[in-house]
N, C-alpha and C positions, 0 to 999 in steps of 0.2 A: 479728533486729536485729543488724547488723554492729557491730563495735567502732569507735568514732570516734576517731581519731588526729589530733592537731594537730602533733605531732612524734613522732620514732621512738620505739618502745617495745622495749626490750631484754629479751627473755624469756631467763633464765639459770639455770644450776644448777651448784653447786660440789660436789666430792669433796675431802675434806681429810684431814689427818692425825688430827683430832680435833674437839672442839667448843669449846675454850677460845681465845678471840678473841686473847688476848695471846700465847700460846705456840705454838698450832698453824698449820698453813700449808695453802694451797691446793695440791692435787695435780693437779687436772683441772677444766677450766671449759668449758662449752659456752654460746655466746651466740647467740640468733636475734634480729636486728635487724629489726623489722617497721616499714617506712616508711609515712608517712600515705597513699601510693599503694597500699598492699597488697603491694608487692614486699618479699621476705625475703632476708636475707643471713646465713648461718650460719658461725660460727668455732668451732673446738675446739682448745683448748690443754692440754698437759700440761707440768707444772712439776716440777722437782727440788726439794722442800721444803727441802733443806739439813739434814735431821733424819731420823732412822729413822722409817719408817711403822710404827705399832704394829700387831701382828698382829690385834687385834680391829678395827681400821679397814680392814685389807686384807680381813677376813673380809666386810665389808659391800659395799666396791666392787670388790674383786678386784685392786687395783693394789698392787704390792710394790716394794720399794727398786729391785730390778734393772729394773723397768719403765720408771723415770724416772731412771735413773743418768745417761744422757746428755741429758737434757732440759734446757731452759734454766731458770734460776732466775726467779721471778716479776720481779724487779727487771730482768731483761734485757728483758722484753716490756712492762713497765709503761707506758712512754711511748706505745708504738704501740698498746696496748689502749685507753688513755685517749683518744688521738686518734680512735680508731675509734668508741668509745662517743658521742663528741660530746655533744649536748644531750639524749640519750635519757632517757625515764622508764624505770623498771625493773618487771619482773614476775616472779614465781617462784613456787614452792610452799614454804611455810614459809620464805620469803626475808626477811620482815621481821624475824624473830627470830633467824635464823642466817645465810644467805647474804649478805644485803646488809650487814650488820655486818662479817662476816668480809672481804668484798670491800673495804670502805671502810678496814678496818685494814691489809690488805695494800698498798694505795696509800699510806696514811700512811706506812708504813715506808720507802716509796720517795721521800718527800717530794712526793707529789701529793695534792691535796685534791680529792675527787671532787665536792665542793660538793652534798652531799646535801640541803641546805636548799633548792636551786633545782629540785630534782627531785621526782617523784611515784613512789611505789613501791607496786605492787599485789600483794597475796598471794592467789594463787588457793586456797591452803589454807584461809585465814580465811573467804573466801567459802564455800567448799565446807562447812566445818565449821558455819557459820551456816545452811546450807541442808540438806545431807546429811551429818552428821557421819561420816567415815571417813578413810582414808589415801590415798595416791596411786594405788596399784593398783586400789583400790575406786572412785576418782573416775574413773579412765580407763574402767573397765568401765562405770560408771553413766552417764557422759556420752557416751562414744565408742562404747559397745556392742562393746567388743573387749578382749582381754587385753593387758596391758602385760608385753611380753617385755624382758629385758636391764634389769630394775629395778636401780637403783644405778649405771648406766652414765650418765655426765653427759649424753651427747647423747640417749640414749633417754628420760631424765627430763625433759630440757628440752623435746624435741619433744611429749611427753605433756602437760607443763604448758601449753604454747601450745595444744594441741588442746583441752585441759580448759577453758581461759580463753575461748576463742572459742564453745565449747558453752554455757558458763555465761551468757554475754552473751545468746545466743539463747535460752536456756531461761527466763530470769528478767528479763522486761522491767523489773521494779522496781529492778533494779540500776542501770539506765541504761546508756549505751554510751560514756560518756567515761572516761578514765583518772581524772580528778578524783572522779567518782561511785564508781568502783570502789575508790579508795584509801580513801574513807570506810567502805566495807564491810570493808576490810581491817584497819581498826582500829589505827592507829599513830600518830594524831595526838597522843596525850597523852604521848608520850616525848619528854623532853628530849634524851636521848642514845640511840644506837640499842641498846645493851644493856639499857636499861630501869632502870638504876641511879638515874636521876633522872626525874621526870615532872612535867608541867604541871598545876598545880591549876586550879580554876574560876576563880580570881582572876588567872590568868595568871602567877603566880609558879612557880618551879621548886622542887620538894620532892624530898628523899631518898626513895628506894623500897626501901631496904634497911637492915639493920643497927640499931644502937642509936639512930640519928637518923631512922629511917623516919617519915614523916609531918611532918617539920620542915622549913621552908625552907632552901635551901642558904645563902642570904645570912645567916640567923639563926645557923645552925651555924657558918659560916665567921667571923662576927663574934665570937661567944661563945667559940669553940674554934679558933683559928687554926691550931694544929697538926693539926687533922683534914685539912686541905689537903695538908700534907706527908705525912701517913699514907697518903692516897689516891694521891698522885703516886708514892710509892716502893712502893705495892702492886700486887697482881696484877690491875689493872684495864686495860681497853683503851685505846689511845692516843686514841681518839675520845672516850671518857668523860673522861679527863684534860684533853682539849682544851676540852670544853665547861665543865669545872669551872673551868679557868684562865680562859676567857672571862668567867664570872660573876664570879670574883675581880677581874679587871681591871676590870669595869664598877662594882664597889663602890669601887674605888680612884678612878676617875675621876667617881664620882658619878652614873652613868647610871642 
């Protein structure tokens, strides 16, 4: 069964300075844009993160400060990348929990809204773990019958993810072949924000998913403890999380 695309699917992978959405930055990004007619376009970028790359991060992806010293900042390429992405949906490996929120955060710092609500995002790792719990190298070995070389190289990981996703669709007919069906297997629908700090309940309300107010609706907390909004806005939370929180607060004021 071939993957059914009604609009482009952007398969991508990031290498970063770390895993903190609000503090860390993208160093390398590869994107494979798969068009509905099957044609593929590949772009690879390296960025100067504007901060030292921690040695523990360099130990994983092999990129050091001197490797990106002369590279552009993300903001220098943000408009170009956003235009090239167009209306694409997204796919990656562990992308729902890390790569996609990180990418959204980088765009927000540049004043660009990626409009993630209008897109679908498929996580090949979530599908893999549901079917064959392992990591990327094992997934590539299992689905593609070959060893993954150059792991933690953005282009190698991105190419491997695309090959895995195609093999998953062919192997598991029960997945379906549309991006909509694959997104359901990727398990992201209950998140109100990309970092998972807030989630949708069965009643459609947004609930806090962390801290002392976990399990309480956001509206209830903001009504009874207005200072909690200021605490979060001044805290170490992603811009996207703060954006969603502000949107809920404004809806309360307007009576929506």
